[in-house]
Structure formats: C-alpha cells, structure tokens
C-alpha positions as YAML, in Angstrom:
chain: A
units: angstrom
residues:
- id: 1
  name: MET
  ca: [-203.19, 28.49, 1.50]
- id: 2
  name: VAL
  ca: [-200.63, 28.79, 4.33]
- id: 3
  name: LYS
  ca: [-200.66, 32.10, 6.20]
- id: 4
  name: HIS
  ca: [-197.31, 33.45, 7.26]
- id: 5
  name: LYS
  ca: [-196.85, 35.26, 10.49]
- id: 6
  name: LYS
  ca: [-196.24, 38.97, 10.17]
- id: 7
  name: TYR
  ca: [-193.11, 39.98, 12.09]
- id: 8
  name: THR
  ca: [-192.46, 43.38, 13.55]
- id: 9
  name: LEU
  ca: [-189.26, 45.26, 12.60]
- id: 10
  name: LYS
  ca: [-187.65, 44.27, 15.87]
- id: 11
  name: GLU
  ca: [-188.55, 40.61, 15.35]
- id: 12
  name: ARG
  ca: [-187.23, 40.63, 11.77]
- id: 13
  name: LEU
  ca: [-183.97, 42.22, 12.95]
- id: 14
  name: GLN
  ca: [-183.60, 39.67, 15.85]
- id: 15
  name: ARG
  ca: [-184.26, 36.79, 13.35]
- id: 16
  name: LEU
  ca: [-181.76, 38.23, 10.84]
- id: 17
  name: LEU
  ca: [-179.06, 38.63, 13.51]
- id: 18
  name: LYS
  ca: [-179.73, 35.10, 14.80]
- id: 19
  name: MET
  ca: [-179.61, 33.57, 11.32]
- id: 20
  name: LYS
  ca: [-176.48, 35.48, 10.23]
- id: 21
  name: LEU
  ca: [-174.44, 35.63, 13.39]
- id: 22
  name: VAL
  ca: [-175.59, 32.93, 15.85]
- id: 23
  name: VAL
  ca: [-176.62, 29.98, 13.71]
- id: 24
  name: PRO
  ca: [-173.32, 29.83, 11.75]
- id: 25
  name: VAL
  ca: [-171.39, 29.57, 14.99]
- id: 26
  name: ALA
  ca: [-173.65, 26.81, 16.26]
- id: 27
  name: ARG
  ca: [-173.50, 24.78, 13.02]
- id: 28
  name: LEU
  ca: [-169.74, 24.54, 12.71]
- id: 29
  name: SER
  ca: [-168.24, 21.46, 14.45]
- id: 30
  name: LEU
  ca: [-165.08, 23.05, 15.67]
- id: 31
  name: PRO
  ca: [-163.57, 23.53, 19.13]
- id: 32
  name: PRO
  ca: [-164.96, 26.63, 20.96]
- id: 33
  name: GLU
  ca: [-161.57, 28.36, 20.90]
- id: 34
  name: VAL
  ca: [-161.30, 28.02, 17.09]
- id: 35
  name: LYS
  ca: [-164.77, 29.46, 16.64]
- id: 36
  name: ALA
  ca: [-164.24, 32.28, 19.16]
- id: 37
  name: LEU
  ca: [-160.92, 33.26, 17.58]
- id: 38
  name: GLY
  ca: [-162.57, 33.36, 14.12]
- id: 39
  name: VAL
  ca: [-165.28, 35.66, 15.48]
- id: 40
  name: ALA
  ca: [-162.70, 37.88, 17.17]
- id: 41
  name: VAL
  ca: [-160.52, 38.18, 14.04]
- id: 42
  name: GLY
  ca: [-163.54, 39.00, 11.89]
- id: 43
  name: LEU
  ca: [-164.83, 41.65, 14.31]
- id: 44
  name: PHE
  ca: [-161.36, 43.16, 14.66]
- id: 45
  name: TRP
  ca: [-161.07, 43.67, 10.85]
- id: 46
  name: ALA
  ca: [-164.74, 44.69, 10.64]
- id: 47
  name: MET
  ca: [-164.02, 47.56, 12.99]
- id: 48
  name: THR
  ca: [-161.37, 49.05, 10.67]
- id: 49
  name: PRO
  ca: [-161.89, 51.57, 7.77]
- id: 50
  name: LEU
  ca: [-161.12, 48.93, 5.16]
- id: 51
  name: VAL
  ca: [-164.63, 48.05, 3.88]
- id: 52
  name: GLY
  ca: [-164.21, 46.20, 0.66]
- id: 53
  name: ILE
  ca: [-161.00, 44.38, 1.50]
- id: 54
  name: GLN
  ca: [-161.76, 43.10, 4.96]
- id: 55
  name: MET
  ca: [-162.53, 39.46, 3.88]
- id: 56
  name: TRP
  ca: [-159.23, 39.37, 1.97]
- id: 57
  name: ILE
  ca: [-157.37, 40.70, 5.07]
- id: 58
  name: VAL
  ca: [-159.09, 37.96, 7.25]
- id: 59
  name: PHE
  ca: [-157.86, 35.35, 4.79]
- id: 60
  name: MET
  ca: [-154.32, 36.76, 4.94]
- id: 61
  name: THR
  ca: [-154.53, 36.82, 8.72]
- id: 62
  name: TRP
  ca: [-155.73, 33.26, 8.72]
- id: 63
  name: VAL
  ca: [-152.72, 32.17, 6.50]
- id: 64
  name: PHE
  ca: [-150.30, 34.06, 8.83]
- id: 65
  name: PHE
  ca: [-151.82, 32.51, 12.00]
- id: 66
  name: LYS
  ca: [-151.77, 29.06, 10.42]
- id: 67
  name: LYS
  ca: [-148.32, 29.07, 8.78]
- id: 68
  name: VAL
  ca: [-146.31, 31.34, 11.13]
- id: 69
  name: LEU
  ca: [-148.04, 31.16, 14.52]
- id: 70
  name: HIS
  ca: [-149.47, 27.60, 14.16]
- id: 71
  name: ILE
  ca: [-152.80, 28.84, 15.49]
- id: 72
  name: ASP
  ca: [-156.06, 27.88, 13.92]
- id: 73
  name: PHE
  ca: [-159.30, 29.88, 13.69]
- id: 74
  name: SER
  ca: [-162.47, 29.53, 11.69]
- id: 75
  name: LEU
  ca: [-161.88, 31.22, 8.41]
- id: 76
  name: VAL
  ca: [-165.62, 30.98, 7.64]
- id: 77
  name: LEU
  ca: [-166.57, 32.75, 10.86]
- id: 78
  name: GLY
  ca: [-163.82, 35.36, 10.47]
- id: 79
  name: ILE
  ca: [-165.03, 36.25, 7.03]
- id: 80
  name: ALA
  ca: [-168.72, 36.24, 8.01]
- id: 81
  name: TYR
  ca: [-168.15, 38.56, 10.95]
- id: 82
  name: THR
  ca: [-166.51, 41.21, 8.78]
- id: 83
  name: TRP
  ca: [-170.01, 41.74, 7.36]
- id: 84
  name: VAL
  ca: [-170.95, 43.60, 10.59]
- id: 85
  name: THR
  ca: [-169.69, 46.62, 8.71]
- id: 86
  name: ASN
  ca: [-170.48, 46.97, 5.08]
- id: 87
  name: VAL
  ca: [-171.26, 49.51, 2.39]
- id: 88
  name: PHE
  ca: [-174.58, 50.31, 4.06]
- id: 89
  name: THR
  ca: [-173.05, 50.99, 7.51]
- id: 90
  name: MET
  ca: [-169.82, 52.48, 6.23]
- id: 91
  name: ILE
  ca: [-170.63, 56.16, 6.54]
- id: 92
  name: PRO
  ca: [-171.81, 56.19, 10.27]
- id: 93
  name: VAL
  ca: [-169.10, 53.74, 11.28]
- id: 94
  name: TYR
  ca: [-166.31, 55.74, 9.57]
- id: 95
  name: TYR
  ca: [-167.63, 58.87, 11.22]
- id: 96
  name: ILE
  ca: [-167.50, 57.18, 14.64]
- id: 97
  name: PHE
  ca: [-163.90, 56.18, 13.91]
- id: 98
  name: TYR
  ca: [-163.18, 59.72, 12.89]
- id: 99
  name: VAL
  ca: [-164.67, 61.28, 15.96]
- id: 100
  name: THR
  ca: [-162.95, 58.79, 18.25]
- id: 101
  name: GLY
  ca: [-159.71, 59.53, 16.51]
- id: 102
  name: GLN
  ca: [-160.05, 63.26, 16.73]
- id: 103
  name: ILE
  ca: [-160.80, 62.90, 20.48]
- id: 104
  name: LEU
  ca: [-157.81, 60.60, 21.05]
- id: 105
  name: ARG
  ca: [-155.56, 63.00, 19.09]
- id: 106
  name: GLY
  ca: [-156.80, 65.95, 21.17]
- id: 107
  name: ASN
  ca: [-158.65, 67.67, 18.32]
- id: 108
  name: ILE
  ca: [-162.01, 67.86, 20.09]
- id: 109
  name: SER
  ca: [-162.95, 71.21, 18.43]
- id: 110
  name: ASP
  ca: [-162.90, 69.54, 15.02]
- id: 111
  name: ILE
  ca: [-165.37, 66.58, 15.39]
- id: 112
  name: ASN
  ca: [-168.28, 67.77, 13.31]
- id: 113
  name: GLY
  ca: [-168.52, 66.96, 9.66]
- id: 114
  name: TYR
  ca: [-170.87, 64.02, 9.27]
- id: 115
  name: GLY
  ca: [-172.56, 65.84, 6.39]
- id: 116
  name: LYS
  ca: [-169.19, 66.36, 4.74]
- id: 117
  name: LEU
  ca: [-168.24, 62.66, 5.01]
- id: 118
  name: SER
  ca: [-171.70, 61.63, 3.80]
- id: 119
  name: SER
  ca: [-171.38, 63.91, 0.76]
- id: 120
  name: ILE
  ca: [-167.86, 62.51, -0.05]
- id: 121
  name: PHE
  ca: [-169.28, 59.00, -0.15]
- id: 122
  name: LYS
  ca: [-172.25, 60.07, -2.21]
- id: 123
  name: GLU
  ca: [-170.01, 61.90, -4.69]
- id: 124
  name: ALA
  ca: [-167.68, 58.89, -4.94]
- id: 125
  name: PHE
  ca: [-170.48, 56.21, -5.23]
- id: 126
  name: MET
  ca: [-173.43, 58.00, -6.82]
- id: 127
  name: GLY
  ca: [-171.54, 59.93, -9.49]
- id: 128
  name: ASP
  ca: [-170.70, 58.88, -13.02]
- id: 129
  name: LEU
  ca: [-167.18, 57.73, -12.09]
- id: 130
  name: GLY
  ca: [-165.92, 54.28, -13.02]
- id: 131
  name: PHE
  ca: [-165.09, 51.72, -10.30]
- id: 132
  name: VAL
  ca: [-161.41, 52.50, -10.11]
- id: 133
  name: GLU
  ca: [-161.99, 56.24, -10.08]
- id: 134
  name: LYS
  ca: [-164.65, 55.94, -7.38]
- id: 135
  name: TRP
  ca: [-162.28, 54.03, -5.02]
- id: 136
  name: GLY
  ca: [-159.34, 56.19, -5.96]
- id: 137
  name: LEU
  ca: [-161.26, 59.37, -5.09]
- id: 138
  name: LEU
  ca: [-162.56, 57.88, -1.85]
- id: 139
  name: PHE
  ca: [-159.15, 56.68, -0.69]
- id: 140
  name: LYS
  ca: [-157.50, 60.02, -1.68]
- id: 141
  name: ILE
  ca: [-160.00, 62.02, 0.37]
- id: 142
  name: LEU
  ca: [-159.98, 59.61, 3.30]
- id: 143
  name: LEU
  ca: [-156.24, 59.42, 3.47]
- id: 144
  name: LYS
  ca: [-155.69, 63.16, 2.96]
- id: 145
  name: ASP
  ca: [-158.48, 64.56, 5.18]
- id: 146
  name: TRP
  ca: [-159.77, 61.84, 7.45]
- id: 147
  name: GLY
  ca: [-157.34, 58.91, 7.37]
- id: 148
  name: VAL
  ca: [-155.13, 59.38, 10.42]
- id: 149
  name: SER
  ca: [-158.11, 60.11, 12.70]
- id: 150
  name: MET
  ca: [-160.04, 57.18, 11.44]
- id: 151
  name: VAL
  ca: [-157.08, 54.79, 11.74]
- id: 152
  name: VAL
  ca: [-156.40, 55.97, 15.35]
- id: 153
  name: GLY
  ca: [-160.09, 55.99, 16.14]
- id: 154
  name: CYS
  ca: [-160.85, 52.52, 14.85]
- id: 155
  name: LEU
  ca: [-158.28, 50.80, 17.11]
- id: 156
  name: PRO
  ca: [-160.16, 50.99, 20.39]
- id: 157
  name: TRP
  ca: [-163.34, 49.77, 18.65]
- id: 158
  name: ALA
  ca: [-161.51, 46.90, 16.90]
- id: 159
  name: VAL
  ca: [-159.86, 45.74, 20.13]
- id: 160
  name: VAL
  ca: [-163.07, 46.02, 22.21]
- id: 161
  name: PHE
  ca: [-165.31, 44.32, 19.61]
- id: 162
  name: SER
  ca: [-162.82, 41.50, 19.13]
- id: 163
  name: ILE
  ca: [-162.48, 40.82, 22.84]
- id: 164
  name: VAL
  ca: [-166.23, 40.99, 23.50]
- id: 165
  name: GLY
  ca: [-166.85, 38.75, 20.45]
- id: 166
  name: TYR
  ca: [-164.34, 36.19, 21.71]
- id: 167
  name: LYS
  ca: [-165.80, 36.13, 25.14]
- id: 168
  name: VAL
  ca: [-169.45, 35.98, 24.10]
- id: 169
  name: THR
  ca: [-168.69, 33.17, 21.58]
- id: 170
  name: MET
  ca: [-166.80, 31.20, 24.28]
- id: 171
  name: LYS
  ca: [-169.69, 31.63, 26.70]
- id: 172
  name: PHE
  ca: [-172.25, 30.67, 24.03]
- id: 173
  name: GLU
  ca: [-170.24, 27.59, 23.08]
- id: 174
  name: LYS
  ca: [-169.77, 26.44, 26.64]
- id: 175
  name: TYR
  ca: [-173.50, 26.88, 27.25]
- id: 176
  name: ARG
  ca: [-174.31, 24.85, 24.10]
- id: 177
  name: ILE
  ca: [-171.87, 22.01, 25.14]
- id: 178
  name: GLU
  ca: [-173.23, 21.83, 28.66]
- id: 179
  name: ARG
  ca: [-176.83, 21.73, 27.36]
- id: 180
  name: ARG
  ca: [-176.02, 18.99, 24.87]
- id: 181
  name: ASN
  ca: [-174.21, 16.97, 27.58]
- id: 182
  name: LYS
  ca: [-177.23, 17.25, 29.88]
- id: 183
  name: GLN
  ca: [-179.57, 16.10, 27.08]
- id: 184
  name: ASN
  ca: [-177.28, 13.11, 26.25]
- id: 185
  name: SER
  ca: [-177.00, 11.94, 29.86]
...
C-alpha cells in the first residue's frame, strides 16, 4: 500500500493556488502579453460585485477586445481568474467593497454592518425562495442599500488587482522563457 504524505493546511492552500492559478498560465502556449492580459481582465472582473455573471462578462470583454479593438487575450485565463471571488468569498469581498466605497464617498461613520450583509445573503440563499426569487431579492437589497458604495468601492480593487496580475504574470512568463532558453542552450 502506498502511503500519501499528510500536508498541513498551509501546504494544501499553496498547492491549490499553484494548481489553479500558476499551472494554467504555464501550460498555455501563448505569448506572455496574451496570458498577462487574460489574467488582468479576469482579475478586474473578479473584483466587482458581479459574482455569478463574471465569466459571461469576461467572454463579452473578449469579444469586444477581439472584434473592436483587435487585441487578443487568453479567454481561458480570463475566465479562470474570475474564480478568485466566488460564492464562498462573496460576503467578505462585498463588505470590503462596501467599506471602501463608503470611505471614498465620505460616509466614514456608516461603515459597520458586516452582520447585516451576512444576514441578507443567508436570507437570500438559505431560505425557501426559488432561484429567481433569491437573486431578485439579493439584487434589490444590494442595489437599494449597498449598491452605489460597492460599485464605487470595487473600482480601486479591480484596477489594482488587474495591474498587479498583469505585472506578476509578465514577470513569471519572462522568468520561464529565460529558464527554458538556458536549459536549451
């Protein structure tokens, strides 16, 4: 019988991040700029309060870039990097957007409310509502009570994450190319 190594939580998280974020970048045989732009677009849309439709928006962005701007990026990487935010990370990420938006809008006295946001999501997703009703309730509450602050607050995060994602991917790709060239010479 083969014994499998037991990994710590930190090691498991590192392996998961490597397998889901680094390996896909390395495996695609595309120019570094195409990969980096795909990562940047995916991270930009990941850092918006649009969980559930982010992959579709990346696809629409890809079509627009390709047909109108004549710029190519990796659709696969763009879609994959939207998974940085998901249903499991949605509540804390949305709250960070909300707080950032409140600060940027000058509403510093009204930045508490994590419990309220969490209860809204639990009510929408854990209740007996149907799929359409759940999303309708969630969007109504978010647009009415939290929407403006979240939209304003997500923008700095989206811009920073996309720029950092682009730069890190370019650096990673240049390192990989240099290493491969050294091995081949």
